[in-house]
Residue, then its C-alpha position, 0 to 999 in steps of 0.5 A: m476495469g482496467e489501470l487506476k492511478g492514485s497519489c498521496h494528498c499533496g500529489a507528490v508520490r502518484l501510483s498506478v496499478p493494473h486494476a482495482p483490488e478484489w480484496v484489500a487486507s485490513c491488518n491488526c499490527s501496530l503501524c496498519s492499526k494507528t495509520g488505518w491502512l487497507v492493503a492491495y497486492y500486486p506483483d511487483d513489477a505491476v505497479s509504478v510508483e513515481g515521485e521521491t519517498v522514505a521507508y519506514v522499517w521496523g519490527d522483522r525488518m523485511i519490508g519498506i514502509h513508504h510514505c511521502p515525505t512532504c504530506g506523510c501518507g502512506t503509500h506502499w510497501k515492499t521487500l528489503g531482502e527475499d522478494f515475496g513476489k507481491m507488494g503492498v499498495h495503500a488502496r485508499l489512495l487509489e481513485g474510486f477506491d470505494v471500501g463498501e465494493v471490495e472484501v475486506r480480509l481481516t489479517d492477524n500480523a499482530n500475534 
């Protein structure tokens, strides 16, 4: 399967990624556990984000967690300084994404 597209609830922010994720992260940090994010990781230059987003920055201030200013859906995260060589995309926004078809890895970022 090739490129996948997705969007926030209202469609103002559109995403495209090169392929379906092989696995996603289910993080237990205070933000992800409240918002239900399942994160798929891709190289920064492999993801296209169109539309206005607003970044929420907290904690160690290493990443900006972007969301649509209209509907509030979290869309992706990007680093704010040091390049991690990847960014995270909220996999639940991708068209045809089925959590039952991928490995879900629990990540401990709360401790």
